[in-house]
Every structure is written in C-alpha cells, then in structure tokens.
C-alpha positions as CSV (number, residue, x, y, z in Angstrom):
1,M,61.3,1.0,-22.8
2,L,57.9,0.6,-20.3
3,D,59.0,1.1,-17.1
4,K,60.0,4.9,-18.2
5,Y,56.3,5.3,-18.9
6,I,55.1,3.4,-15.7
7,P,55.4,6.6,-13.0
8,S,53.8,8.7,-15.4
9,V,50.9,6.1,-16.1
10,E,50.8,5.9,-12.2
11,K,50.8,9.4,-11.4
12,M,48.2,11.0,-14.5
13,S,46.5,7.8,-12.2
14,T,46.3,9.9,-9.2
15,Q,46.3,13.1,-10.3
16,V,42.7,11.5,-11.6
17,R,42.2,10.2,-8.4
18,K,42.6,13.8,-7.1
19,Y,40.0,15.1,-9.1
20,S,37.6,12.6,-9.1
21,K,37.2,13.5,-5.7
22,V,37.2,16.9,-6.2
23,F,34.4,16.9,-8.9
24,G,32.6,15.0,-6.4
25,S,32.5,17.3,-3.7
26,M,31.8,19.5,-6.3
27,K,29.0,18.3,-7.8
28,A,27.9,17.4,-4.7
29,E,28.2,21.3,-3.9
30,N,26.4,22.1,-6.6
31,A,23.6,20.0,-6.2
32,A,23.0,21.1,-2.8
33,L,23.0,24.6,-4.0
34,E,20.8,24.4,-6.8
35,L,18.4,22.8,-3.8
36,A,19.0,25.9,-1.7
37,N,17.9,28.4,-5.3
38,E,14.3,25.8,-5.9
39,T,14.6,26.4,-2.1
40,L,15.2,30.5,-2.3
41,T,12.9,31.3,-6.0
42,A,10.3,29.2,-4.1
43,E,9.8,31.6,-0.7
44,L,10.5,34.4,-3.2
45,K,7.6,33.7,-5.4
46,E,5.0,32.9,-1.9
47,S,6.3,36.7,-0.7
48,R,5.3,38.5,-4.1
49,Q,2.2,36.3,-4.1
50,E,1.7,37.7,-0.3
51,S,3.1,41.3,-1.6
52,V,0.5,41.4,-4.1
53,L,-1.7,40.3,-1.9
54,K,-1.4,42.5,1.3
55,R,-1.3,45.7,-1.4
56,M,-5.2,43.9,-2.1
57,A,-5.9,44.4,1.1
58,D,-4.1,47.9,1.6
59,L,-6.5,48.6,-1.8
60,Q,-9.2,48.0,-0.2
61,L,-9.4,49.4,3.3
62,R,-8.6,53.0,0.8
63,R,-11.3,52.6,-1.4
64,D,-13.8,52.0,1.8
65,Y,-12.2,54.5,3.8
66,D,-12.3,57.1,1.1
67,A,-16.2,55.7,1.0
68,A,-17.2,56.4,4.1
69,V,-15.5,59.9,4.1
70,A,-17.0,60.4,0.9
71,L,-21.0,59.7,3.1
72,L,-19.5,62.3,5.9
73,E,-19.4,64.5,3.1
74,R,-22.4,64.6,2.4
75,I,-24.2,64.7,6.0
76,P,-25.2,68.3,6.3
77,P,-23.2,70.2,8.9
78,E,-27.0,71.7,10.4
79,V,-27.2,67.5,11.5
80,L,-23.3,67.4,12.7
81,E,-23.9,69.8,14.3
82,A,-27.1,68.5,16.1
83,Y,-25.2,65.0,16.7
84,A,-22.5,66.9,18.1
85,R,-24.1,68.8,20.8
86,D,-27.0,65.8,21.6
87,D,-23.3,63.4,22.3
88,R,-22.4,66.8,24.4
89,S,-25.6,66.5,26.8
90,E,-25.5,62.5,26.8
91,R,-21.6,63.1,28.5
92,N,-22.6,65.8,30.4
93,K,-25.7,63.8,31.0
94,T,-23.2,60.4,31.9
95,K,-20.7,62.4,34.1
96,G,-23.3,64.0,36.6
97,R,-24.3,59.6,37.2
98,D,-20.7,59.6,37.1
99,A,-20.3,61.5,40.4
100,D,-23.8,60.9,42.5
101,V,-22.3,57.0,42.0
102,R,-19.3,57.7,43.9
103,E,-20.7,59.7,46.2
C-alpha cells in the first residue's frame, strides 16, 4: 500500500525542491530590487533638493537683477547722457593712443 504513495511523495519532494530554488532566486532578486529602489529614492530626494536650491539661487539672481534695473531707472537721463559722452570721448582718446603706439 505504501508503494502507491511513495512515488507521489518523491514527486512532491522534487517539486518542493524546484520551488525552493525558484523562491530563493526570487528572494535574492527582490532584495536586489529593494536595494535599487532605495538607491533611486535617495537619488531622487537629492535631485529634488538640488532643484530647490537651484530655484532659490535663480530667484535670488532675479531679485538682484530687478533691483539693479530699478536702480538704473532712477538715474536721471541727463546723468546717463553725460556718462555716455564721457565714455565715448574716453574711447576716442584710447583709440588715438593706440594709433600712436602702432606708428
């Protein structure tokens, strides 16, 4: 009577070993995927933090630019014209000196 059940038990034992191998490899794969997930999560968090810091730096630059533009807009046009005239005459003097040096 046991002869009838022994082949089934042996067959079941073989299947259990096969499943055990598959489960073992799946556990290892799952552990590797969990590690990769943790790594990617950390990288994403770091990337978001860098992105926030970059946006903050960009906003600071924009505020500085707006402040500089506001300052320039407060300068009277007469002052800007006088400065432009002085700058042009200074460039002409420099060009003249450069021409003298070349000769």
